[in-house]
mmCIF file of the N, C-alpha and C atoms, coordinates in Angstrom:
data_MODEL
# 
_entry.id   MODEL 
# 
loop_
_atom_site.group_PDB 
_atom_site.id 
_atom_site.type_symbol 
_atom_site.label_atom_id 
_atom_site.label_alt_id 
_atom_site.label_comp_id 
_atom_site.label_asym_id 
_atom_site.label_entity_id 
_atom_site.label_seq_id 
_atom_site.pdbx_PDB_ins_code 
_atom_site.Cartn_x 
_atom_site.Cartn_y 
_atom_site.Cartn_z 
_atom_site.occupancy 
_atom_site.B_iso_or_equiv 
_atom_site.pdbx_formal_charge 
_atom_site.auth_seq_id 
_atom_site.auth_comp_id 
_atom_site.auth_asym_id 
_atom_site.auth_atom_id 
_atom_site.pdbx_PDB_model_num 
ATOM 1   N N  . UNK A 1 1  ? 29.035 -79.723 6.993   1.00 0.00 ? 1  UNK A N  1 
ATOM 2   C CA . UNK A 1 1  ? 29.532 -78.526 6.362   1.00 0.00 ? 1  UNK A CA 1 
ATOM 3   C C  . UNK A 1 1  ? 28.356 -77.681 5.881   1.00 0.00 ? 1  UNK A C  1 
ATOM 4   N N  . UNK A 1 2  ? 28.492 -76.400 6.013   1.00 0.00 ? 2  UNK A N  1 
ATOM 5   C CA . UNK A 1 2  ? 27.414 -75.477 5.646   1.00 0.00 ? 2  UNK A CA 1 
ATOM 6   C C  . UNK A 1 2  ? 27.383 -75.207 4.148   1.00 0.00 ? 2  UNK A C  1 
ATOM 7   N N  . UNK A 1 3  ? 26.232 -74.789 3.679   1.00 0.00 ? 3  UNK A N  1 
ATOM 8   C CA . UNK A 1 3  ? 26.045 -74.317 2.311   1.00 0.00 ? 3  UNK A CA 1 
ATOM 9   C C  . UNK A 1 3  ? 25.311 -72.982 2.371   1.00 0.00 ? 3  UNK A C  1 
ATOM 10  N N  . UNK A 1 4  ? 25.274 -72.288 1.250   1.00 0.00 ? 4  UNK A N  1 
ATOM 11  C CA . UNK A 1 4  ? 24.536 -71.028 1.162   1.00 0.00 ? 4  UNK A CA 1 
ATOM 12  C C  . UNK A 1 4  ? 23.115 -71.335 0.700   1.00 0.00 ? 4  UNK A C  1 
ATOM 13  N N  . UNK A 1 5  ? 22.137 -70.754 1.399   1.00 0.00 ? 5  UNK A N  1 
ATOM 14  C CA . UNK A 1 5  ? 20.739 -71.001 1.043   1.00 0.00 ? 5  UNK A CA 1 
ATOM 15  C C  . UNK A 1 5  ? 20.027 -69.757 0.517   1.00 0.00 ? 5  UNK A C  1 
ATOM 16  N N  . UNK A 1 6  ? 20.560 -68.581 0.821   1.00 0.00 ? 6  UNK A N  1 
ATOM 17  C CA . UNK A 1 6  ? 19.938 -67.330 0.370   1.00 0.00 ? 6  UNK A CA 1 
ATOM 18  C C  . UNK A 1 6  ? 20.961 -66.205 0.452   1.00 0.00 ? 6  UNK A C  1 
ATOM 19  N N  . UNK A 1 7  ? 20.626 -65.089 -0.159  1.00 0.00 ? 7  UNK A N  1 
ATOM 20  C CA . UNK A 1 7  ? 21.496 -63.914 -0.124  1.00 0.00 ? 7  UNK A CA 1 
ATOM 21  C C  . UNK A 1 7  ? 20.695 -62.693 0.291   1.00 0.00 ? 7  UNK A C  1 
ATOM 22  N N  . UNK A 1 8  ? 21.395 -61.700 0.810   1.00 0.00 ? 8  UNK A N  1 
ATOM 23  C CA . UNK A 1 8  ? 20.816 -60.381 1.064   1.00 0.00 ? 8  UNK A CA 1 
ATOM 24  C C  . UNK A 1 8  ? 21.509 -59.419 0.115   1.00 0.00 ? 8  UNK A C  1 
ATOM 25  N N  . UNK A 1 9  ? 20.729 -58.653 -0.615  1.00 0.00 ? 9  UNK A N  1 
ATOM 26  C CA . UNK A 1 9  ? 21.289 -57.683 -1.560  1.00 0.00 ? 9  UNK A CA 1 
ATOM 27  C C  . UNK A 1 9  ? 20.952 -56.260 -1.122  1.00 0.00 ? 9  UNK A C  1 
ATOM 28  N N  . UNK A 1 10 ? 21.841 -55.325 -1.459  1.00 0.00 ? 10 UNK A N  1 
ATOM 29  C CA . UNK A 1 10 ? 21.545 -53.919 -1.194  1.00 0.00 ? 10 UNK A CA 1 
ATOM 30  C C  . UNK A 1 10 ? 20.697 -53.370 -2.335  1.00 0.00 ? 10 UNK A C  1 
ATOM 31  N N  . UNK A 1 11 ? 20.366 -52.103 -2.298  1.00 0.00 ? 11 UNK A N  1 
ATOM 32  C CA . UNK A 1 11 ? 19.484 -51.530 -3.316  1.00 0.00 ? 11 UNK A CA 1 
ATOM 33  C C  . UNK A 1 11 ? 20.149 -51.421 -4.691  1.00 0.00 ? 11 UNK A C  1 
ATOM 34  N N  . UNK A 1 12 ? 21.469 -51.655 -4.773  1.00 0.00 ? 12 UNK A N  1 
ATOM 35  C CA . UNK A 1 12 ? 22.177 -51.702 -6.056  1.00 0.00 ? 12 UNK A CA 1 
ATOM 36  C C  . UNK A 1 12 ? 22.207 -53.115 -6.628  1.00 0.00 ? 12 UNK A C  1 
ATOM 37  N N  . UNK A 1 13 ? 21.681 -54.090 -5.864  1.00 0.00 ? 13 UNK A N  1 
ATOM 38  C CA . UNK A 1 13 ? 21.688 -55.474 -6.311  1.00 0.00 ? 13 UNK A CA 1 
ATOM 39  C C  . UNK A 1 13 ? 22.939 -56.240 -5.940  1.00 0.00 ? 13 UNK A C  1 
ATOM 40  N N  . UNK A 1 14 ? 23.831 -55.620 -5.174  1.00 0.00 ? 14 UNK A N  1 
ATOM 41  C CA . UNK A 1 14 ? 25.066 -56.271 -4.752  1.00 0.00 ? 14 UNK A CA 1 
ATOM 42  C C  . UNK A 1 14 ? 24.813 -57.125 -3.514  1.00 0.00 ? 14 UNK A C  1 
ATOM 43  N N  . UNK A 1 15 ? 25.417 -58.279 -3.470  1.00 0.00 ? 15 UNK A N  1 
ATOM 44  C CA . UNK A 1 15 ? 25.269 -59.162 -2.307  1.00 0.00 ? 15 UNK A CA 1 
ATOM 45  C C  . UNK A 1 15 ? 26.053 -58.570 -1.143  1.00 0.00 ? 15 UNK A C  1 
ATOM 46  N N  . UNK A 1 16 ? 25.376 -58.417 -0.008  1.00 0.00 ? 16 UNK A N  1 
ATOM 47  C CA . UNK A 1 16 ? 26.042 -57.897 1.183   1.00 0.00 ? 16 UNK A CA 1 
ATOM 48  C C  . UNK A 1 16 ? 26.097 -58.931 2.306   1.00 0.00 ? 16 UNK A C  1 
ATOM 49  N N  . UNK A 1 17 ? 25.175 -59.887 2.312   1.00 0.00 ? 17 UNK A N  1 
ATOM 50  C CA . UNK A 1 17 ? 25.147 -60.953 3.314   1.00 0.00 ? 17 UNK A CA 1 
ATOM 51  C C  . UNK A 1 17 ? 24.711 -62.255 2.674   1.00 0.00 ? 17 UNK A C  1 
ATOM 52  N N  . UNK A 1 18 ? 25.087 -63.337 3.329   1.00 0.00 ? 18 UNK A N  1 
ATOM 53  C CA . UNK A 1 18 ? 24.651 -64.669 2.924   1.00 0.00 ? 18 UNK A CA 1 
ATOM 54  C C  . UNK A 1 18 ? 23.918 -65.321 4.080   1.00 0.00 ? 18 UNK A C  1 
ATOM 55  N N  . UNK A 1 19 ? 22.957 -66.173 3.780   1.00 0.00 ? 19 UNK A N  1 
ATOM 56  C CA . UNK A 1 19 ? 22.277 -66.994 4.778   1.00 0.00 ? 19 UNK A CA 1 
ATOM 57  C C  . UNK A 1 19 ? 22.769 -68.418 4.553   1.00 0.00 ? 19 UNK A C  1 
ATOM 58  N N  . UNK A 1 20 ? 23.225 -69.066 5.638   1.00 0.00 ? 20 UNK A N  1 
ATOM 59  C CA . UNK A 1 20 ? 23.764 -70.416 5.519   1.00 0.00 ? 20 UNK A CA 1 
ATOM 60  C C  . UNK A 1 20 ? 22.722 -71.464 5.903   1.00 0.00 ? 20 UNK A C  1 
ATOM 61  N N  . UNK A 1 21 ? 23.034 -72.700 5.603   1.00 0.00 ? 21 UNK A N  1 
ATOM 62  C CA . UNK A 1 21 ? 22.141 -73.814 5.935   1.00 0.00 ? 21 UNK A CA 1 
ATOM 63  C C  . UNK A 1 21 ? 21.980 -73.994 7.438   1.00 0.00 ? 21 UNK A C  1 
ATOM 64  N N  . UNK A 1 22 ? 22.882 -73.431 8.221   1.00 0.00 ? 22 UNK A N  1 
ATOM 65  C CA . UNK A 1 22 ? 22.775 -73.478 9.679   1.00 0.00 ? 22 UNK A CA 1 
ATOM 66  C C  . UNK A 1 22 ? 21.982 -72.292 10.231  1.00 0.00 ? 22 UNK A C  1 
ATOM 67  N N  . UNK A 1 23 ? 21.501 -71.422 9.337   1.00 0.00 ? 23 UNK A N  1 
ATOM 68  C CA . UNK A 1 23 ? 20.715 -70.274 9.766   1.00 0.00 ? 23 UNK A CA 1 
ATOM 69  C C  . UNK A 1 23 ? 21.526 -69.035 10.092  1.00 0.00 ? 23 UNK A C  1 
ATOM 70  N N  . UNK A 1 24 ? 22.836 -69.109 9.898   1.00 0.00 ? 24 UNK A N  1 
ATOM 71  C CA . UNK A 1 24 ? 23.674 -67.936 10.158  1.00 0.00 ? 24 UNK A CA 1 
ATOM 72  C C  . UNK A 1 24 ? 23.504 -66.919 9.040   1.00 0.00 ? 24 UNK A C  1 
ATOM 73  N N  . UNK A 1 25 ? 23.526 -65.657 9.404   1.00 0.00 ? 25 UNK A N  1 
ATOM 74  C CA . UNK A 1 25 ? 23.584 -64.568 8.439   1.00 0.00 ? 25 UNK A CA 1 
ATOM 75  C C  . UNK A 1 25 ? 24.978 -63.976 8.577   1.00 0.00 ? 25 UNK A C  1 
ATOM 76  N N  . UNK A 1 26 ? 25.759 -64.121 7.495   1.00 0.00 ? 26 UNK A N  1 
ATOM 77  C CA . UNK A 1 26 ? 27.150 -63.691 7.559   1.00 0.00 ? 26 UNK A CA 1 
ATOM 78  C C  . UNK A 1 26 ? 27.432 -62.661 6.479   1.00 0.00 ? 26 UNK A C  1 
ATOM 79  N N  . UNK A 1 27 ? 28.354 -61.764 6.782   1.00 0.00 ? 27 UNK A N  1 
ATOM 80  C CA . UNK A 1 27 ? 28.729 -60.725 5.832   1.00 0.00 ? 27 UNK A CA 1 
ATOM 81  C C  . UNK A 1 27 ? 29.506 -61.332 4.671   1.00 0.00 ? 27 UNK A C  1 
ATOM 82  N N  . UNK A 1 28 ? 29.638 -60.572 3.615   1.00 0.00 ? 28 UNK A N  1 
ATOM 83  C CA . UNK A 1 28 ? 30.392 -61.021 2.455   1.00 0.00 ? 28 UNK A CA 1 
ATOM 84  C C  . UNK A 1 28 ? 31.827 -61.323 2.865   1.00 0.00 ? 28 UNK A C  1 
ATOM 85  N N  . UNK A 1 29 ? 32.408 -60.466 3.686   1.00 0.00 ? 29 UNK A N  1 
ATOM 86  C CA . UNK A 1 29 ? 33.797 -60.654 4.136   1.00 0.00 ? 29 UNK A CA 1 
ATOM 87  C C  . UNK A 1 29 ? 33.946 -61.932 4.957   1.00 0.00 ? 29 UNK A C  1 
ATOM 88  N N  . UNK A 1 30 ? 32.999 -62.198 5.870   1.00 0.00 ? 30 UNK A N  1 
ATOM 89  C CA . UNK A 1 30 ? 33.033 -63.422 6.674   1.00 0.00 ? 30 UNK A CA 1 
ATOM 90  C C  . UNK A 1 30 ? 32.873 -64.645 5.773   1.00 0.00 ? 30 UNK A C  1 
ATOM 91  N N  . UNK A 1 31 ? 31.993 -64.540 4.773   1.00 0.00 ? 31 UNK A N  1 
ATOM 92  C CA . UNK A 1 31 ? 31.804 -65.646 3.837   1.00 0.00 ? 31 UNK A CA 1 
ATOM 93  C C  . UNK A 1 31 ? 33.101 -65.921 3.075   1.00 0.00 ? 31 UNK A C  1 
ATOM 94  N N  . UNK A 1 32 ? 33.803 -64.871 2.648   1.00 0.00 ? 32 UNK A N  1 
ATOM 95  C CA . UNK A 1 32 ? 35.096 -65.062 1.984   1.00 0.00 ? 32 UNK A CA 1 
ATOM 96  C C  . UNK A 1 32 ? 36.045 -65.860 2.870   1.00 0.00 ? 32 UNK A C  1 
ATOM 97  N N  . UNK A 1 33 ? 36.139 -65.485 4.126   1.00 0.00 ? 33 UNK A N  1 
ATOM 98  C CA . UNK A 1 33 ? 37.025 -66.192 5.061   1.00 0.00 ? 33 UNK A CA 1 
ATOM 99  C C  . UNK A 1 33 ? 36.586 -67.639 5.244   1.00 0.00 ? 33 UNK A C  1 
ATOM 100 N N  . UNK A 1 34 ? 35.289 -67.859 5.421   1.00 0.00 ? 34 UNK A N  1 
ATOM 101 C CA . UNK A 1 34 ? 34.780 -69.218 5.639   1.00 0.00 ? 34 UNK A CA 1 
ATOM 102 C C  . UNK A 1 34 ? 34.988 -70.106 4.415   1.00 0.00 ? 34 UNK A C  1 
ATOM 103 N N  . UNK A 1 35 ? 34.806 -69.551 3.210   1.00 0.00 ? 35 UNK A N  1 
ATOM 104 C CA . UNK A 1 35 ? 35.031 -70.322 1.986   1.00 0.00 ? 35 UNK A CA 1 
ATOM 105 C C  . UNK A 1 35 ? 36.513 -70.690 1.878   1.00 0.00 ? 35 UNK A C  1 
ATOM 106 N N  . UNK A 1 36 ? 37.390 -69.741 2.141   1.00 0.00 ? 36 UNK A N  1 
ATOM 107 C CA . UNK A 1 36 ? 38.830 -69.998 2.063   1.00 0.00 ? 36 UNK A CA 1 
ATOM 108 C C  . UNK A 1 36 ? 39.273 -71.041 3.088   1.00 0.00 ? 36 UNK A C  1 
ATOM 109 N N  . UNK A 1 37 ? 38.602 -71.097 4.243   1.00 0.00 ? 37 UNK A N  1 
ATOM 110 C CA . UNK A 1 37 ? 38.934 -72.070 5.280   1.00 0.00 ? 37 UNK A CA 1 
ATOM 111 C C  . UNK A 1 37 ? 38.247 -73.416 5.052   1.00 0.00 ? 37 UNK A C  1 
ATOM 112 N N  . UNK A 1 38 ? 37.422 -73.509 4.009   1.00 0.00 ? 38 UNK A N  1 
ATOM 113 C CA . UNK A 1 38 ? 36.737 -74.759 3.707   1.00 0.00 ? 38 UNK A CA 1 
ATOM 114 C C  . UNK A 1 38 ? 35.536 -75.035 4.585   1.00 0.00 ? 38 UNK A C  1 
ATOM 115 N N  . UNK A 1 39 ? 34.960 -74.006 5.199   1.00 0.00 ? 39 UNK A N  1 
ATOM 116 C CA . UNK A 1 39 ? 33.819 -74.180 6.094   1.00 0.00 ? 39 UNK A CA 1 
ATOM 117 C C  . UNK A 1 39 ? 32.477 -74.125 5.367   1.00 0.00 ? 39 UNK A C  1 
ATOM 118 N N  . UNK A 1 40 ? 32.473 -73.576 4.149   1.00 0.00 ? 40 UNK A N  1 
ATOM 119 C CA . UNK A 1 40 ? 31.243 -73.478 3.365   1.00 0.00 ? 40 UNK A CA 1 
ATOM 120 C C  . UNK A 1 40 ? 31.454 -74.244 2.061   1.00 0.00 ? 40 UNK A C  1 
ATOM 121 N N  . UNK A 1 41 ? 30.558 -75.131 1.791   1.00 0.00 ? 41 UNK A N  1 
ATOM 122 C CA . UNK A 1 41 ? 30.639 -76.010 0.632   1.00 0.00 ? 41 UNK A CA 1 
ATOM 123 C C  . UNK A 1 41 ? 29.942 -75.398 -0.577  1.00 0.00 ? 41 UNK A C  1 
ATOM 124 N N  . UNK A 1 42 ? 30.448 -75.676 -1.783  1.00 0.00 ? 42 UNK A N  1 
ATOM 125 C CA . UNK A 1 42 ? 29.781 -75.271 -3.010  1.00 0.00 ? 42 UNK A CA 1 
ATOM 126 C C  . UNK A 1 42 ? 30.147 -73.901 -3.523  1.00 0.00 ? 42 UNK A C  1 
ATOM 127 N N  . UNK A 1 43 ? 31.114 -73.230 -2.887  1.00 0.00 ? 43 UNK A N  1 
ATOM 128 C CA . UNK A 1 43 ? 31.542 -71.913 -3.323  1.00 0.00 ? 43 UNK A CA 1 
ATOM 129 C C  . UNK A 1 43 ? 33.048 -71.910 -3.551  1.00 0.00 ? 43 UNK A C  1 
ATOM 130 N N  . UNK A 1 44 ? 33.495 -70.968 -4.357  1.00 0.00 ? 44 UNK A N  1 
ATOM 131 C CA . UNK A 1 44 ? 34.922 -70.786 -4.550  1.00 0.00 ? 44 UNK A CA 1 
ATOM 132 C C  . UNK A 1 44 ? 35.232 -69.295 -4.566  1.00 0.00 ? 44 UNK A C  1 
ATOM 133 N N  . UNK A 1 45 ? 36.458 -68.952 -4.265  1.00 0.00 ? 45 UNK A N  1 
ATOM 134 C CA . UNK A 1 45 ? 36.879 -67.563 -4.312  1.00 0.00 ? 45 UNK A CA 1 
ATOM 135 C C  . UNK A 1 45 ? 37.752 -67.354 -5.540  1.00 0.00 ? 45 UNK A C  1 
ATOM 136 N N  . UNK A 1 46 ? 37.760 -66.134 -6.023  1.00 0.00 ? 46 UNK A N  1 
ATOM 137 C CA . UNK A 1 46 ? 38.644 -65.771 -7.120  1.00 0.00 ? 46 UNK A CA 1 
ATOM 138 C C  . UNK A 1 46 ? 39.117 -64.345 -6.900  1.00 0.00 ? 46 UNK A C  1 
ATOM 139 N N  . UNK A 1 47 ? 40.198 -64.013 -7.572  1.00 0.00 ? 47 UNK A N  1 
ATOM 140 C CA . UNK A 1 47 ? 40.787 -62.690 -7.434  1.00 0.00 ? 47 UNK A CA 1 
ATOM 141 C C  . UNK A 1 47 ? 40.852 -62.053 -8.814  1.00 0.00 ? 47 UNK A C  1 
ATOM 142 N N  . UNK A 1 48 ? 40.379 -60.802 -8.916  1.00 0.00 ? 48 UNK A N  1 
ATOM 143 C CA . UNK A 1 48 ? 40.429 -60.127 -10.215 1.00 0.00 ? 48 UNK A CA 1 
ATOM 144 C C  . UNK A 1 48 ? 41.792 -59.459 -10.408 1.00 0.00 ? 48 UNK A C  1 
ATOM 145 N N  . UNK A 1 49 ? 41.982 -58.781 -11.518 1.00 0.00 ? 49 UNK A N  1 
ATOM 146 C CA . UNK A 1 49 ? 43.259 -58.156 -11.851 1.00 0.00 ? 49 UNK A CA 1 
ATOM 147 C C  . UNK A 1 49 ? 43.667 -57.074 -10.857 1.00 0.00 ? 49 UNK A C  1 
ATOM 148 N N  . UNK A 1 50 ? 42.683 -56.483 -10.180 1.00 0.00 ? 50 UNK A N  1 
ATOM 149 C CA . UNK A 1 50 ? 42.972 -55.440 -9.181  1.00 0.00 ? 50 UNK A CA 1 
ATOM 150 C C  . UNK A 1 50 ? 43.259 -56.014 -7.810  1.00 0.00 ? 50 UNK A C  1 
ATOM 151 N N  . UNK A 1 51 ? 43.156 -57.341 -7.655  1.00 0.00 ? 51 UNK A N  1 
ATOM 152 C CA . UNK A 1 51 ? 43.405 -57.981 -6.370  1.00 0.00 ? 51 UNK A CA 1 
ATOM 153 C C  . UNK A 1 51 ? 42.174 -58.113 -5.498  1.00 0.00 ? 51 UNK A C  1 
ATOM 154 N N  . UNK A 1 52 ? 41.015 -57.757 -6.023  1.00 0.00 ? 52 UNK A N  1 
ATOM 155 C CA . UNK A 1 52 ? 39.774 -57.854 -5.259  1.00 0.00 ? 52 UNK A CA 1 
ATOM 156 C C  . UNK A 1 52 ? 39.277 -59.302 -5.258  1.00 0.00 ? 52 UNK A C  1 
ATOM 157 N N  . UNK A 1 53 ? 39.017 -59.821 -4.068  1.00 0.00 ? 53 UNK A N  1 
ATOM 158 C CA . UNK A 1 53 ? 38.517 -61.187 -3.926  1.00 0.00 ? 53 UNK A CA 1 
ATOM 159 C C  . UNK A 1 53 ? 37.006 -61.192 -4.076  1.00 0.00 ? 53 UNK A C  1 
ATOM 160 N N  . UNK A 1 54 ? 36.481 -62.252 -4.694  1.00 0.00 ? 54 UNK A N  1 
ATOM 161 C CA . UNK A 1 54 ? 35.042 -62.407 -4.825  1.00 0.00 ? 54 UNK A CA 1 
ATOM 162 C C  . UNK A 1 54 ? 34.673 -63.876 -4.644  1.00 0.00 ? 54 UNK A C  1 
ATOM 163 N N  . UNK A 1 55 ? 33.373 -64.113 -4.479  1.00 0.00 ? 55 UNK A N  1 
ATOM 164 C CA . UNK A 1 55 ? 32.845 -65.459 -4.263  1.00 0.00 ? 55 UNK A CA 1 
ATOM 165 C C  . UNK A 1 55 ? 31.933 -65.814 -5.427  1.00 0.00 ? 55 UNK A C  1 
ATOM 166 N N  . UNK A 1 56 ? 32.077 -67.040 -5.942  1.00 0.00 ? 56 UNK A N  1 
ATOM 167 C CA . UNK A 1 56 ? 31.186 -67.560 -6.965  1.00 0.00 ? 56 UNK A CA 1 
ATOM 168 C C  . UNK A 1 56 ? 30.763 -68.969 -6.588  1.00 0.00 ? 56 UNK A C  1 
ATOM 169 N N  . UNK A 1 57 ? 29.557 -69.351 -7.002  1.00 0.00 ? 57 UNK A N  1 
ATOM 170 C CA . UNK A 1 57 ? 29.162 -70.751 -6.846  1.00 0.00 ? 57 UNK A CA 1 
ATOM 171 C C  . UNK A 1 57 ? 30.070 -71.617 -7.720  1.00 0.00 ? 57 UNK A C  1 
ATOM 172 N N  . UNK A 1 58 ? 30.401 -72.821 -7.256  1.00 0.00 ? 58 UNK A N  1 
ATOM 173 C CA . UNK A 1 58 ? 31.295 -73.689 -8.019  1.00 0.00 ? 58 UNK A CA 1 
ATOM 174 C C  . UNK A 1 58 ? 30.690 -74.164 -9.329  1.00 0.00 ? 58 UNK A C  1 
ATOM 175 N N  . UNK A 1 59 ? 29.384 -74.422 -9.359  1.00 0.00 ? 59 UNK A N  1 
ATOM 176 C CA . UNK A 1 59 ? 28.774 -75.036 -10.537 1.00 0.00 ? 59 UNK A CA 1 
ATOM 177 C C  . UNK A 1 59 ? 27.989 -74.069 -11.413 1.00 0.00 ? 59 UNK A C  1 
ATOM 178 N N  . UNK A 1 60 ? 27.856 -72.812 -10.998 1.00 0.00 ? 60 UNK A N  1 
ATOM 179 C CA . UNK A 1 60 ? 27.033 -71.866 -11.734 1.00 0.00 ? 60 UNK A CA 1 
ATOM 180 C C  . UNK A 1 60 ? 27.758 -70.537 -11.875 1.00 0.00 ? 60 UNK A C  1 
ATOM 181 N N  . UNK A 1 61 ? 27.227 -69.683 -12.708 1.00 0.00 ? 61 UNK A N  1 
ATOM 182 C CA . UNK A 1 61 ? 27.859 -68.408 -13.003 1.00 0.00 ? 61 UNK A CA 1 
ATOM 183 C C  . UNK A 1 61 ? 27.526 -67.299 -12.004 1.00 0.00 ? 61 UNK A C  1 
ATOM 184 N N  . UNK A 1 62 ? 26.384 -67.421 -11.317 1.00 0.00 ? 62 UNK A N  1 
ATOM 185 C CA . UNK A 1 62 ? 25.963 -66.331 -10.440 1.00 0.00 ? 62 UNK A CA 1 
ATOM 186 C C  . UNK A 1 62 ? 25.073 -66.845 -9.309  1.00 0.00 ? 62 UNK A C  1 
ATOM 187 N N  . UNK A 1 63 ? 24.693 -65.925 -8.451  1.00 0.00 ? 63 UNK A N  1 
ATOM 188 C CA . UNK A 1 63 ? 23.806 -66.217 -7.337  1.00 0.00 ? 63 UNK A CA 1 
ATOM 189 C C  . UNK A 1 63 ? 22.348 -65.874 -7.668  1.00 0.00 ? 63 UNK A C  1 
ATOM 190 N N  . UNK A 1 64 ? 22.030 -65.669 -8.939  1.00 0.00 ? 64 UNK A N  1 
ATOM 191 C CA . UNK A 1 64 ? 20.694 -65.232 -9.332  1.00 0.00 ? 64 UNK A CA 1 
ATOM 192 C C  . UNK A 1 64 ? 19.586 -66.194 -8.919  1.00 0.00 ? 64 UNK A C  1 
ATOM 193 N N  . UNK A 1 65 ? 19.870 -67.473 -8.846  1.00 0.00 ? 65 UNK A N  1 
ATOM 194 C CA . UNK A 1 65 ? 18.823 -68.441 -8.496  1.00 0.00 ? 65 UNK A CA 1 
ATOM 195 C C  . UNK A 1 65 ? 18.593 -68.568 -6.993  1.00 0.00 ? 65 UNK A C  1 
ATOM 196 N N  . UNK A 1 66 ? 19.456 -67.932 -6.175  1.00 0.00 ? 66 UNK A N  1 
ATOM 197 C CA . UNK A 1 66 ? 19.273 -67.969 -4.726  1.00 0.00 ? 66 UNK A CA 1 
ATOM 198 C C  . UNK A 1 66 ? 18.192 -66.978 -4.318  1.00 0.00 ? 66 UNK A C  1 
ATOM 199 N N  . UNK A 1 67 ? 17.362 -67.342 -3.325  1.00 0.00 ? 67 UNK A N  1 
ATOM 200 C CA . UNK A 1 67 ? 16.356 -66.384 -2.854  1.00 0.00 ? 67 UNK A CA 1 
ATOM 201 C C  . UNK A 1 67 ? 17.007 -65.139 -2.288  1.00 0.00 ? 67 UNK A C  1 
ATOM 202 N N  . UNK A 1 68 ? 16.378 -64.021 -2.458  1.00 0.00 ? 68 UNK A N  1 
ATOM 203 C CA . UNK A 1 68 ? 16.856 -62.756 -1.907  1.00 0.00 ? 68 UNK A CA 1 
ATOM 204 C C  . UNK A 1 68 ? 16.044 -62.443 -0.668  1.00 0.00 ? 68 UNK A C  1 
ATOM 205 N N  . UNK A 1 69 ? 16.634 -62.614 0.489   1.00 0.00 ? 69 UNK A N  1 
ATOM 206 C CA . UNK A 1 69 ? 15.941 -62.374 1.748   1.00 0.00 ? 69 UNK A CA 1 
ATOM 207 C C  . UNK A 1 69 ? 16.362 -61.048 2.334   1.00 0.00 ? 69 UNK A C  1 
ATOM 208 N N  . UNK A 1 70 ? 15.400 -60.337 2.912   1.00 0.00 ? 70 UNK A N  1 
ATOM 209 C CA . UNK A 1 70 ? 15.670 -59.050 3.512   1.00 0.00 ? 70 UNK A CA 1 
ATOM 210 C C  . UNK A 1 70 ? 15.662 -59.153 5.010   1.00 0.00 ? 70 UNK A C  1 
# 
């Protein structure tokens, strides 16, 4: 099972892509689908009051400790 090893952020600091342990670079939307299907380990999805889905690490509050790769 894959894990997330790094993130790509835009100039606003928002995560736009993830890098997986298999070397894949996937979009935020693809990562949401993969997490929901159980293909990526260590992440969970949540839905805010507006219905917007997001991804969080299971054991931590943010992705700040992940390397930011361009």
